[in-house]
N, C-alpha and C positions, 0 to 999 in steps of 0.2 A: 168050067171059064162061068156059065150059065148059074151054078150055084152059088159061086163067089160073087158075080152080078147080084143074085136076090138076097142075100145076105146083108152086101153095101144099101141097094137100095130098102129093106126093114129098117134098118140102121135110119138112115136119112128120114124118111118119114117118120120114124118115131118123132125125128129132134126138131123137127120141122114148125114141129106141134107147141113145141114149149114156146120161143118167140112168137108167136100167134097167140099162143095164151098169155103171157107176161102180158103182150100189146094192148088185152082187152083190157086186164087189169088197170093197167095204167094210165087208163080212160073213164073209169069207173069214178075216179073220185082225187083227192092231195093225199099225196102220199107223205109218209113221214122219213127222215132219214133210214132210222133203225127198221121202218118196213119196211126199204127197199129194198137194204140189203138182207133181210130175212129171206124174203122172195128168192132172191137169188140163192143163198147160202140153201134155200130147200131144191129151189130149182137142181143145184149141182147135188146133194145129198141124195134125191130121186131118181138120178139120172146119169149110171157111173161112165154113160158112152159121151159124155158132156165133159173137156176139159174147163171151161171157162164161160161165163157166159155177163154179159151188163149191162146196163139201163143208159143209155145215151140222154141229155135233154138238151133241146133247143140254147141255145144259148140268154142266160137269165132267164128260161122257162121256168128252174127250179126255184131258184133264189133269186129275186131282185137283187140286181148288185154284184150276182156271181156270173160270169161268163161260162164255166164249164163247171158240170155236174155230169158224173158219168161213173159211177160205183163199179167194178169187176172184181166179180172172184172169181179162182181159179183153185185147181189144186195143184199143192206142192207135191213135190219126190214119195214123201211120205202118206201121202192122200188125205192132210186136213188141208181146208181152204183156209186159204187166205183172201184179204181184201185188200184191192189198190183203189184210188181215183186218179180215171185219168183226164188227160189236157192240163197244160199250162204253155207257159214259151214255148217249151221244148216239145209239145204234141198237142199239136192243132188238131184234134180228131175228127173234129169236123169238114174237112177235105179230104180227109180216108175214105176209102168207097166203100170202108164196112159199114161207115155212118153214112155218106154221101150217096149211096147207092139206093138203098132201102129206101131213103126219107124222100127221094125224088120221085 
Protein backbone atom coordinates (compact mmCIF):
# COMPACT_ATOMS: atom_id res chain seq x y z
CA UNK A 1 0.00 0.00 0.00
CA UNK A 2 2.79 2.42 0.90
CA UNK A 3 4.48 2.05 -2.47
CA UNK A 4 1.20 2.81 -4.26
CA UNK A 5 0.73 5.95 -2.20
CA UNK A 6 4.30 7.02 -3.00
CA UNK A 7 3.75 6.49 -6.74
CA UNK A 8 0.52 8.51 -6.66
CA UNK A 9 2.15 11.30 -4.65
CA UNK A 10 5.08 11.43 -7.08
CA UNK A 11 2.73 11.89 -10.04
CA UNK A 12 0.61 14.47 -8.22
CA UNK A 13 3.68 16.43 -7.12
CA UNK A 14 4.90 16.67 -10.71
CA UNK A 15 1.48 17.50 -12.13
CA UNK A 16 0.75 20.31 -9.64
CA UNK A 17 3.72 22.26 -10.99
CA UNK A 18 2.10 22.57 -14.42
CA UNK A 19 -0.83 24.88 -13.49
CA UNK A 20 1.50 26.88 -11.25
CA UNK A 21 3.89 27.45 -14.16
CA UNK A 22 1.06 28.22 -16.58
CA UNK A 23 -0.37 30.79 -14.13
CA UNK A 24 3.04 32.45 -13.88
CA UNK A 25 3.28 32.66 -17.70
CA UNK A 26 -0.22 34.08 -18.01
CA UNK A 27 0.63 36.88 -15.58
CA UNK A 28 3.73 38.05 -17.47
CA UNK A 29 2.07 39.64 -20.49
CA UNK A 30 -0.94 39.65 -22.80
CA UNK A 31 -1.14 36.45 -24.80
CA UNK A 32 -2.67 35.83 -28.21
CA UNK A 33 -5.24 33.08 -28.67
CA UNK A 34 -2.85 30.90 -30.69
CA UNK A 35 -0.12 31.21 -28.07
CA UNK A 36 -2.43 30.11 -25.27
CA UNK A 37 -3.52 27.06 -27.25
CA UNK A 38 0.14 26.27 -27.99
CA UNK A 39 0.96 26.40 -24.25
CA UNK A 40 -1.90 23.98 -23.51
CA UNK A 41 -0.86 21.68 -26.35
CA UNK A 42 2.79 21.68 -25.22
CA UNK A 43 1.80 20.97 -21.61
CA UNK A 44 -0.16 17.91 -22.73
CA UNK A 45 2.56 16.65 -25.08
CA UNK A 46 5.23 17.06 -22.40
CA UNK A 47 3.20 15.43 -19.63
CA UNK A 48 1.54 12.16 -20.67
CA UNK A 49 0.04 11.74 -17.19
CA UNK A 50 -2.27 14.70 -17.83
CA UNK A 51 -5.54 14.09 -19.68
CA UNK A 52 -6.56 17.70 -20.23
CA UNK A 53 -5.75 21.31 -19.45
CA UNK A 54 -7.61 24.61 -19.68
CA UNK A 55 -6.83 28.29 -19.33
CA UNK A 56 -10.04 29.98 -18.17
CA UNK A 57 -10.37 33.76 -17.97
CA UNK A 58 -12.64 35.98 -15.91
CA UNK A 59 -15.67 37.43 -17.74
CA UNK A 60 -14.56 39.85 -20.44
CA UNK A 61 -10.91 39.62 -19.31
CA UNK A 62 -9.48 38.09 -22.48
CA UNK A 63 -11.44 40.22 -24.95
CA UNK A 64 -13.86 43.05 -24.24
CA UNK A 65 -17.34 41.91 -25.23
CA UNK A 66 -16.48 38.21 -24.85
CA UNK A 67 -18.01 36.77 -21.67
CA UNK A 68 -16.31 33.37 -21.87
CA UNK A 69 -12.81 32.47 -22.91
CA UNK A 70 -11.56 29.07 -21.79
CA UNK A 71 -9.69 26.93 -24.33
CA UNK A 72 -9.49 23.32 -23.15
CA UNK A 73 -7.13 20.78 -24.67
CA UNK A 74 -7.56 17.07 -24.05
CA UNK A 75 -6.43 13.68 -25.32
CA UNK A 76 -8.59 11.66 -27.66
CA UNK A 77 -8.62 7.85 -27.52
CA UNK A 78 -6.00 7.77 -30.30
CA UNK A 79 -3.85 10.10 -28.10
CA UNK A 80 -4.24 13.03 -30.47
CA UNK A 81 -4.98 16.35 -28.80
CA UNK A 82 -8.24 18.17 -29.42
CA UNK A 83 -9.12 21.71 -28.34
CA UNK A 84 -12.59 22.98 -27.51
CA UNK A 85 -13.77 26.19 -25.89
CA UNK A 86 -15.63 25.98 -22.59
CA UNK A 87 -18.36 28.39 -21.64
CA UNK A 88 -21.74 29.32 -23.03
CA UNK A 89 -25.42 29.36 -22.25
CA UNK A 90 -25.27 25.67 -21.36
CA UNK A 91 -21.97 25.76 -19.43
CA UNK A 92 -21.28 28.67 -17.07
CA UNK A 93 -17.81 27.67 -15.98
CA UNK A 94 -17.54 30.59 -13.53
CA UNK A 95 -19.78 28.70 -11.10
CA UNK A 96 -18.02 25.32 -11.29
CA UNK A 97 -15.71 24.32 -8.45
CA UNK A 98 -12.75 23.71 -10.77
CA UNK A 99 -12.87 27.43 -11.62
CA UNK A 100 -14.40 29.11 -8.55
CA UNK A 101 -12.37 27.44 -5.78
CA UNK A 102 -8.88 28.27 -7.12
CA UNK A 103 -10.05 31.79 -8.03
CA UNK A 104 -11.29 32.45 -4.51
